[in-house]
Biopython code that builds the backbone (N, CA, C, O; Angstrom):
import numpy as np
from Bio.PDB.StructureBuilder import StructureBuilder

atoms = [
    (1, "UNK", "N", (-13.689, -9.292, -7.013)),
    (1, "UNK", "CA", (-12.748, -8.222, -7.301)),
    (1, "UNK", "C", (-11.264, -8.986, -7.550)),
    (1, "UNK", "O", (-10.816, -9.783, -6.726)),
    (2, "UNK", "N", (-10.488, -8.596, -8.933)),
    (2, "UNK", "CA", (-9.416, -9.079, -9.205)),
    (2, "UNK", "C", (-8.437, -8.294, -8.581)),
    (2, "UNK", "O", (-8.807, -7.171, -8.236)),
    (3, "UNK", "N", (-7.031, -8.681, -8.307)),
    (3, "UNK", "CA", (-6.357, -7.874, -8.063)),
    (3, "UNK", "C", (-5.549, -6.940, -8.737)),
    (3, "UNK", "O", (-4.898, -6.017, -8.247)),
    (4, "UNK", "N", (-5.659, -7.269, -9.881)),
    (4, "UNK", "CA", (-5.416, -5.987, -11.084)),
    (4, "UNK", "C", (-5.854, -5.015, -10.663)),
    (4, "UNK", "O", (-5.068, -4.076, -10.535)),
    (5, "UNK", "N", (-7.338, -4.813, -10.254)),
    (5, "UNK", "CA", (-7.939, -3.619, -10.052)),
    (5, "UNK", "C", (-7.621, -3.241, -9.154)),
    (5, "UNK", "O", (-8.083, -2.111, -8.994)),
    (6, "UNK", "N", (-6.819, -3.666, -8.092)),
    (6, "UNK", "CA", (-6.293, -3.251, -6.815)),
    (6, "UNK", "C", (-5.450, -2.029, -7.256)),
    (6, "UNK", "O", (-5.946, -0.935, -6.986)),
    (7, "UNK", "N", (-4.778, -2.035, -7.614)),
    (7, "UNK", "CA", (-3.402, -0.887, -8.060)),
    (7, "UNK", "C", (-3.952, 0.481, -8.342)),
    (7, "UNK", "O", (-3.021, 1.218, -8.668)),
    (8, "UNK", "N", (-5.008, 1.050, -8.342)),
    (8, "UNK", "CA", (-5.358, 2.001, -9.039)),
    (8, "UNK", "C", (-6.106, 2.660, -7.466)),
    (8, "UNK", "O", (-5.891, 3.797, -7.047)),
    (9, "UNK", "N", (-6.882, 1.761, -6.873)),
    (9, "UNK", "CA", (-7.272, 2.218, -5.185)),
    (9, "UNK", "C", (-6.051, 2.512, -4.318)),
    (9, "UNK", "O", (-6.007, 3.466, -3.541)),
    (10, "UNK", "N", (-4.518, 1.150, -4.598)),
    (10, "UNK", "CA", (-3.873, 1.520, -3.606)),
    (10, "UNK", "C", (-2.703, 2.777, -4.218)),
    (10, "UNK", "O", (-2.022, 3.488, -3.479)),
    (11, "UNK", "N", (-2.693, 2.824, -5.996)),
    (11, "UNK", "CA", (-2.149, 4.231, -6.087)),
    (11, "UNK", "C", (-2.812, 5.560, -5.316)),
    (11, "UNK", "O", (-2.049, 6.484, -5.036)),
    (12, "UNK", "N", (-4.373, 5.669, -4.935)),
    (12, "UNK", "CA", (-5.069, 7.013, -4.652)),
    (12, "UNK", "C", (-4.523, 7.064, -3.429)),
    (12, "UNK", "O", (-3.815, 8.002, -3.060)),
    (13, "UNK", "N", (-4.871, 5.859, -2.574)),
    (13, "UNK", "CA", (-4.105, 5.655, -1.198)),
    (13, "UNK", "C", (-2.975, 6.481, -0.683)),
    (13, "UNK", "O", (-3.048, 7.308, 0.226)),
    (14, "UNK", "N", (-1.945, 6.161, -1.360)),
    (14, "UNK", "CA", (-0.761, 6.698, -1.491)),
    (14, "UNK", "C", (-0.585, 7.909, -1.888)),
    (14, "UNK", "O", (0.299, 8.542, -1.311)),
    (15, "UNK", "N", (-1.339, 8.562, -2.944)),
    (15, "UNK", "CA", (-0.974, 9.866, -3.041)),
    (15, "UNK", "C", (-1.342, 10.605, -1.726)),
    (15, "UNK", "O", (-0.703, 11.536, -1.235)),
    (16, "UNK", "N", (-2.889, 9.835, -1.056)),
    (16, "UNK", "CA", (-3.422, 11.049, -0.270)),
    (16, "UNK", "C", (-2.705, 10.877, 0.706)),
    (16, "UNK", "O", (-2.315, 11.920, 1.231)),
    (17, "UNK", "N", (-2.303, 9.730, 1.262)),
    (17, "UNK", "CA", (-1.683, 9.542, 2.740)),
    (17, "UNK", "C", (-0.102, 9.083, 2.923)),
    (17, "UNK", "O", (0.512, 9.131, 3.989)),
    (18, "UNK", "N", (0.536, 8.532, 1.383)),
    (18, "UNK", "CA", (1.798, 8.602, 1.566)),
    (18, "UNK", "C", (3.299, 9.551, 1.315)),
    (18, "UNK", "O", (4.521, 9.517, 1.167)),
    (19, "UNK", "N", (1.897, 10.504, 1.421)),
    (19, "UNK", "CA", (3.592, 11.925, 1.640)),
    (19, "UNK", "C", (4.884, 11.809, 0.768)),
    (19, "UNK", "O", (5.974, 12.284, 1.087)),
    (20, "UNK", "N", (4.550, 10.946, -0.651)),
    (20, "UNK", "CA", (5.460, 10.815, -1.267)),
    (20, "UNK", "C", (5.825, 12.057, -2.322)),
    (20, "UNK", "O", (4.983, 12.697, -2.952)),
    (21, "UNK", "N", (7.655, 12.304, -2.385)),
    (21, "UNK", "CA", (8.228, 12.915, -3.083)),
    (21, "UNK", "C", (7.973, 12.333, -4.703)),
    (21, "UNK", "O", (8.759, 12.784, -5.536)),
    (22, "UNK", "N", (7.376, 11.781, -4.980)),
    (22, "UNK", "CA", (7.099, 11.480, -6.470)),
    (22, "UNK", "C", (5.731, 10.926, -6.547)),
    (22, "UNK", "O", (5.050, 10.522, -5.605)),
    (23, "UNK", "N", (5.409, 10.965, -7.862)),
    (23, "UNK", "CA", (3.763, 10.961, -8.064)),
    (23, "UNK", "C", (3.394, 9.753, -8.243)),
    (23, "UNK", "O", (3.607, 9.030, -9.217)),
    (24, "UNK", "N", (2.769, 9.508, -7.179)),
    (24, "UNK", "CA", (1.977, 7.675, -7.053)),
    (24, "UNK", "C", (1.472, 7.232, -7.995)),
    (24, "UNK", "O", (1.418, 6.002, -8.025)),
    (25, "UNK", "N", (0.818, 8.081, -9.294)),
    (25, "UNK", "CA", (0.663, 7.527, -10.436)),
    (25, "UNK", "C", (1.661, 7.266, -10.910)),
    (25, "UNK", "O", (1.048, 6.444, -11.592)),
    (26, "UNK", "N", (2.896, 7.127, -11.315)),
    (26, "UNK", "CA", (3.825, 7.207, -12.310)),
    (26, "UNK", "C", (4.724, 6.051, -11.465)),
    (26, "UNK", "O", (5.710, 5.608, -12.054)),
    (27, "UNK", "N", (4.473, 5.627, -10.329)),
    (27, "UNK", "CA", (5.697, 5.020, -9.980)),
    (27, "UNK", "C", (5.266, 3.330, -10.569)),
    (27, "UNK", "O", (4.236, 2.734, -10.884)),
    (28, "UNK", "N", (6.644, 3.053, -10.489)),
    (28, "UNK", "CA", (6.675, 1.571, -11.023)),
    (28, "UNK", "C", (6.391, 0.472, -9.938)),
    (28, "UNK", "O", (6.861, 0.512, -8.801)),
    (29, "UNK", "N", (5.348, -0.779, -10.552)),
    (29, "UNK", "CA", (4.579, -1.286, -8.915)),
    (29, "UNK", "C", (5.848, -1.910, -8.239)),
    (29, "UNK", "O", (5.600, -2.232, -7.078)),
    (30, "UNK", "N", (7.256, -2.199, -8.663)),
    (30, "UNK", "CA", (8.035, -2.605, -7.612)),
    (30, "UNK", "C", (9.465, -1.535, -7.250)),
    (30, "UNK", "O", (10.545, -1.984, -6.865)),
    (31, "UNK", "N", (9.145, 0.084, -7.496)),
    (31, "UNK", "CA", (9.709, 1.110, -6.533)),
    (31, "UNK", "C", (9.211, 0.721, -4.803)),
    (31, "UNK", "O", (8.288, 0.173, -4.200)),
    (32, "UNK", "N", (10.547, 1.435, -4.529)),
    (32, "UNK", "CA", (10.398, 1.128, -3.361)),
    (32, "UNK", "C", (9.707, 2.504, -2.709)),
    (32, "UNK", "O", (10.109, 3.609, -3.073)),
    (33, "UNK", "N", (9.009, 2.410, -2.063)),
    (33, "UNK", "CA", (7.846, 3.635, -1.017)),
    (33, "UNK", "C", (9.040, 4.143, -0.600)),
    (33, "UNK", "O", (9.295, 5.270, -1.024)),
    (34, "UNK", "N", (9.828, 3.635, 0.099)),
    (34, "UNK", "CA", (10.968, 4.405, 1.501)),
    (34, "UNK", "C", (11.514, 5.567, 0.195)),
    (34, "UNK", "O", (11.291, 6.774, 0.098)),
    (35, "UNK", "N", (12.140, 4.827, -0.524)),
    (35, "UNK", "CA", (13.189, 5.893, -1.110)),
    (35, "UNK", "C", (12.477, 6.836, -2.007)),
    (35, "UNK", "O", (13.157, 7.734, -2.504)),
    (36, "UNK", "N", (10.572, 6.742, -2.439)),
    (36, "UNK", "CA", (10.089, 7.632, -2.802)),
    (36, "UNK", "C", (9.779, 8.588, -1.823)),
    (36, "UNK", "O", (9.470, 9.705, -2.238)),
    (37, "UNK", "N", (9.796, 8.357, -0.399)),
    (37, "UNK", "CA", (9.658, 9.523, 0.182)),
    (37, "UNK", "C", (8.664, 9.300, 1.185)),
    (37, "UNK", "O", (8.185, 10.212, 1.859)),
    (38, "UNK", "N", (8.317, 7.976, 1.300)),
    (38, "UNK", "CA", (7.247, 7.457, 2.505)),
    (38, "UNK", "C", (7.956, 7.310, 4.076)),
    (38, "UNK", "O", (8.638, 6.353, 4.442)),
    (39, "UNK", "N", (7.627, 8.443, 4.844)),
    (39, "UNK", "CA", (8.318, 7.769, 6.382)),
    (39, "UNK", "C", (7.446, 6.595, 6.580)),
    (39, "UNK", "O", (6.550, 6.028, 5.955)),
    (40, "UNK", "N", (8.147, 6.440, 7.844)),
    (40, "UNK", "CA", (7.503, 5.236, 9.059)),
    (40, "UNK", "C", (6.105, 5.559, 9.107)),
    (40, "UNK", "O", (5.297, 4.661, 8.869)),
    (41, "UNK", "N", (5.484, 7.372, 9.540)),
    (41, "UNK", "CA", (4.500, 7.350, 10.230)),
    (41, "UNK", "C", (3.338, 7.813, 8.690)),
    (41, "UNK", "O", (2.115, 7.885, 8.807)),
    (42, "UNK", "N", (3.668, 7.925, 8.107)),
    (42, "UNK", "CA", (3.291, 7.870, 6.537)),
    (42, "UNK", "C", (2.513, 6.515, 6.561)),
    (42, "UNK", "O", (1.299, 6.316, 6.527)),
    (43, "UNK", "N", (3.643, 5.572, 6.635)),
    (43, "UNK", "CA", (3.305, 4.138, 6.743)),
    (43, "UNK", "C", (1.664, 3.480, 7.337)),
    (43, "UNK", "O", (0.720, 2.803, 6.929)),
    (44, "UNK", "N", (2.049, 4.097, 8.358)),
    (44, "UNK", "CA", (0.809, 3.849, 9.431)),
    (44, "UNK", "C", (-0.317, 4.827, 8.641)),
    (44, "UNK", "O", (-1.395, 4.292, 8.384)),
    (45, "UNK", "N", (-0.171, 5.869, 8.347)),
    (45, "UNK", "CA", (-1.304, 6.114, 7.697)),
    (45, "UNK", "C", (-2.132, 5.382, 6.572)),
    (45, "UNK", "O", (-3.331, 5.127, 6.460)),
    (46, "UNK", "N", (-0.961, 5.130, 5.735)),
    (46, "UNK", "CA", (-1.498, 4.040, 4.397)),
    (46, "UNK", "C", (-2.395, 3.197, 4.612)),
    (46, "UNK", "O", (-3.534, 3.049, 4.171)),
    (47, "UNK", "N", (-1.262, 2.212, 5.928)),
    (47, "UNK", "CA", (-1.846, 1.195, 6.299)),
    (47, "UNK", "C", (-3.741, 1.394, 6.746)),
    (47, "UNK", "O", (-4.653, 0.616, 6.466)),
    (48, "UNK", "N", (-3.789, 2.304, 7.271)),
    (48, "UNK", "CA", (-5.278, 2.690, 8.423)),
    (48, "UNK", "C", (-5.929, 2.898, 6.817)),
    (48, "UNK", "O", (-6.927, 2.248, 6.507)),
    (49, "UNK", "N", (-5.536, 3.482, 6.211)),
    (49, "UNK", "CA", (-6.305, 3.853, 5.136)),
    (49, "UNK", "C", (-6.639, 2.810, 4.259)),
    (49, "UNK", "O", (-7.818, 2.636, 3.951)),
    (50, "UNK", "N", (-5.670, 2.034, 3.783)),
    (50, "UNK", "CA", (-5.819, 0.639, 2.776)),
    (50, "UNK", "C", (-6.882, -0.108, 4.041)),
    (50, "UNK", "O", (-7.897, -0.526, 3.486)),
    (51, "UNK", "N", (-6.894, -0.253, 4.871)),
    (51, "UNK", "CA", (-8.040, -1.181, 5.775)),
    (51, "UNK", "C", (-9.504, -0.537, 5.546)),
    (51, "UNK", "O", (-10.542, -1.191, 5.446)),
    (52, "UNK", "N", (-9.389, 0.925, 5.481)),
    (52, "UNK", "CA", (-10.636, 1.471, 4.848)),
    (52, "UNK", "C", (-11.151, 1.316, 3.689)),
    (52, "UNK", "O", (-12.323, 0.995, 3.489)),
    (53, "UNK", "N", (-10.305, 1.534, 2.834)),
    (53, "UNK", "CA", (-10.459, 1.482, 1.592)),
    (53, "UNK", "C", (-10.786, -0.035, 1.148)),
    (53, "UNK", "O", (-11.579, -0.162, 0.215)),
    (54, "UNK", "N", (-10.389, -0.883, 1.577)),
    (54, "UNK", "CA", (-10.615, -2.319, 1.059)),
    (54, "UNK", "C", (-11.637, -3.371, 1.798)),
    (54, "UNK", "O", (-12.343, -4.292, 1.386)),
    (55, "UNK", "N", (-11.296, -2.613, 3.494)),
    (55, "UNK", "CA", (-12.739, -3.343, 4.030)),
    (55, "UNK", "C", (-11.680, -4.416, 4.486)),
    (55, "UNK", "O", (-11.779, -5.498, 3.908)),
    (56, "UNK", "N", (-10.554, -4.280, 5.546)),
    (56, "UNK", "CA", (-9.645, -5.680, 5.359)),
    (56, "UNK", "C", (-9.401, -5.069, 6.869)),
    (56, "UNK", "O", (-10.016, -4.098, 7.308)),
    (57, "UNK", "N", (-8.276, -5.897, 7.671)),
    (57, "UNK", "CA", (-7.848, -5.674, 8.460)),
    (57, "UNK", "C", (-6.585, -6.209, 8.674)),
    (57, "UNK", "O", (-6.613, -7.403, 8.972)),
    (58, "UNK", "N", (-5.265, -5.595, 8.602)),
    (58, "UNK", "CA", (-4.085, -6.168, 8.170)),
    (58, "UNK", "C", (-3.673, -6.737, 10.181)),
    (58, "UNK", "O", (-3.803, -6.107, 11.230)),
    (59, "UNK", "N", (-3.200, -8.083, 9.909)),
    (59, "UNK", "CA", (-2.742, -8.905, 11.202)),
    (59, "UNK", "C", (-1.473, -8.253, 11.520)),
    (59, "UNK", "O", (-0.826, -7.460, 10.838)),
    (60, "UNK", "N", (-1.148, -8.907, 13.106)),
    (60, "UNK", "CA", (0.056, -7.974, 13.533)),
    (60, "UNK", "C", (0.944, -8.672, 12.869)),
    (60, "UNK", "O", (1.970, -8.044, 12.608)),
    (61, "UNK", "N", (0.889, -9.973, 12.435)),
    (61, "UNK", "CA", (1.840, -10.456, 11.886)),
    (61, "UNK", "C", (2.551, -10.285, 10.052)),
    (61, "UNK", "O", (3.513, -10.864, 9.548)),
    (62, "UNK", "N", (1.602, -9.266, 9.456)),
    (62, "UNK", "CA", (1.928, -8.557, 8.389)),
    (62, "UNK", "C", (2.130, -6.797, 8.717)),
    (62, "UNK", "O", (1.827, -6.001, 7.827)),
    (63, "UNK", "N", (2.513, -6.440, 9.683)),
    (63, "UNK", "CA", (2.542, -5.216, 10.159)),
    (63, "UNK", "C", (4.651, -5.311, 9.819)),
    (63, "UNK", "O", (5.590, -5.064, 10.576)),
    (64, "UNK", "N", (4.620, -5.663, 8.718)),
    (64, "UNK", "CA", (6.174, -5.147, 8.863)),
    (64, "UNK", "C", (6.491, -4.301, 7.286)),
    (64, "UNK", "O", (5.980, -4.163, 6.174)),
    (65, "UNK", "N", (7.687, -3.879, 8.072)),
    (65, "UNK", "CA", (8.314, -2.563, 6.877)),
    (65, "UNK", "C", (8.004, -3.224, 5.196)),
    (65, "UNK", "O", (7.259, -2.594, 4.445)),
    (66, "UNK", "N", (8.675, -4.562, 4.731)),
    (66, "UNK", "CA", (8.817, -4.998, 4.081)),
    (66, "UNK", "C", (7.166, -5.142, 3.011)),
    (66, "UNK", "O", (7.314, -5.292, 1.798)),
    (67, "UNK", "N", (6.065, -5.093, 3.457)),
    (67, "UNK", "CA", (4.465, -5.389, 3.302)),
    (67, "UNK", "C", (4.516, -4.161, 2.875)),
    (67, "UNK", "O", (4.551, -4.191, 1.645)),
    (68, "UNK", "N", (4.538, -3.032, 3.296)),
    (68, "UNK", "CA", (4.290, -1.639, 2.312)),
    (68, "UNK", "C", (5.503, -0.887, 2.129)),
    (68, "UNK", "O", (5.765, 0.254, 2.509)),
    (69, "UNK", "N", (6.113, -1.610, 1.565)),
    (69, "UNK", "CA", (7.525, -1.632, 0.742)),
    (69, "UNK", "C", (7.566, -0.798, -0.816)),
    (69, "UNK", "O", (8.270, 0.105, -1.268)),
    (70, "UNK", "N", (6.471, -1.582, -1.332)),
    (70, "UNK", "CA", (6.290, -1.558, -2.981)),
    (70, "UNK", "C", (4.664, -1.683, -3.134)),
    (70, "UNK", "O", (3.972, -2.320, -2.340)),
    (71, "UNK", "N", (4.026, -0.798, -4.569)),
    (71, "UNK", "CA", (2.832, -1.143, -4.910)),
    (71, "UNK", "C", (2.805, -3.004, -4.782)),
    (71, "UNK", "O", (1.952, -3.667, -4.192)),
    (72, "UNK", "N", (3.633, -3.358, -5.296)),
    (72, "UNK", "CA", (3.538, -5.023, -5.760)),
    (72, "UNK", "C", (3.153, -5.463, -4.644)),
    (72, "UNK", "O", (2.074, -6.034, -4.486)),
    (73, "UNK", "N", (4.287, -5.174, -3.425)),
    (73, "UNK", "CA", (4.119, -5.741, -2.062)),
    (73, "UNK", "C", (2.786, -5.626, -1.039)),
    (73, "UNK", "O", (2.533, -6.555, -0.273)),
    (74, "UNK", "N", (1.969, -4.436, -1.087)),
    (74, "UNK", "CA", (0.849, -4.296, -0.971)),
    (74, "UNK", "C", (0.175, -5.034, -1.440)),
    (74, "UNK", "O", (-0.298, -5.899, -0.702)),
    (75, "UNK", "N", (-0.225, -5.032, -3.062)),
    (75, "UNK", "CA", (-1.160, -5.573, -3.659)),
    (75, "UNK", "C", (-1.347, -7.364, -3.241)),
    (75, "UNK", "O", (-2.392, -7.985, -3.047)),
    (76, "UNK", "N", (-0.050, -7.809, -3.205)),
    (76, "UNK", "CA", (-0.142, -9.019, -2.522)),
    (76, "UNK", "C", (-0.468, -9.451, -1.149)),
    (76, "UNK", "O", (-0.854, -10.515, -0.665)),
    (77, "UNK", "N", (-0.157, -8.161, -0.627)),
    (77, "UNK", "CA", (-0.475, -8.692, 0.873)),
    (77, "UNK", "C", (-2.266, -8.475, 1.183)),
    (77, "UNK", "O", (-2.887, -8.973, 2.122)),
    (78, "UNK", "N", (-2.829, -7.577, 0.076)),
    (78, "UNK", "CA", (-4.487, -7.319, -0.400)),
    (78, "UNK", "C", (-4.995, -8.958, -0.403)),
    (78, "UNK", "O", (-5.803, -9.664, 0.202)),
    (79, "UNK", "N", (-3.975, -9.083, -1.491)),
    (79, "UNK", "CA", (-4.697, -10.549, -2.251)),
    (79, "UNK", "C", (-4.868, -11.612, -1.691)),
    (79, "UNK", "O", (-5.674, -12.485, -2.011)),
    (80, "UNK", "N", (-3.700, -11.619, -0.323)),
    (80, "UNK", "CA", (-4.002, -12.816, 0.664)),
    (80, "UNK", "C", (-4.784, -12.516, 1.623)),
    (80, "UNK", "O", (-5.007, -13.454, 2.389)),
    (81, "UNK", "N", (-5.339, -11.436, 1.887)),
    (81, "UNK", "CA", (-5.796, -10.955, 2.994)),
    (81, "UNK", "C", (-7.284, -10.703, 2.422)),
    (81, "UNK", "O", (-8.043, -10.080, 3.164)),
    (82, "UNK", "N", (-7.780, -11.141, 1.138)),
    (82, "UNK", "CA", (-8.766, -10.982, 0.497)),
    (82, "UNK", "C", (-9.155, -12.393, -0.225)),
    (82, "UNK", "O", (-9.902, -12.594, -1.182)),
    (83, "UNK", "N", (-8.550, -13.106, 0.398)),
    (83, "UNK", "CA", (-8.353, -14.609, -0.552)),
    (83, "UNK", "C", (-8.835, -15.402, 1.050)),
    (83, "UNK", "O", (-9.212, -16.572, 0.986)),
    (84, "UNK", "N", (-8.789, -14.620, 2.591)),
    (84, "UNK", "CA", (-8.828, -16.041, 3.343)),
    (84, "UNK", "C", (-9.926, -15.535, 3.765)),
    (84, "UNK", "O", (-10.643, -16.172, 4.536)),
]
sb = StructureBuilder()
sb.init_structure("model")
sb.init_model(0)
sb.init_chain("A")
sb.init_seg("    ")
for serial, (resi, resn, name, xyz) in enumerate(atoms, 1):
    if name == "N":
        sb.init_residue(resn, " ", resi, " ")
    sb.init_atom(name, np.array(xyz, "f"), 0.0, 1.0, " ", f" {name:<3s}", serial, name[0])
structure = sb.get_structure()
C-alpha cells in the first residue's frame, strides 16, 4: 500500500477518536490537530486506533506529541513503520 492511501484511513480514525472541533475530512494535511481540538487523551485513543487500523505498534521513541500533531506527521510515522 502506498502512503497516499493512508490519508483516508487516518482521517476516519481522527473522525472517530480525535474529538476534533473541526471536520477531519476537510482538514489540510499540515493542520495542527491540537488547535483543531484534539486533547492529549484523544491522541492516545487515536494512537491505539491507528495501531489497530494499520496493524502496527508505535515504538516508545515515537510516542511524542509532534508525531500526532498533523495528518502529515501521522502519515510520515506510518510510512516509516510500514517500511521497517
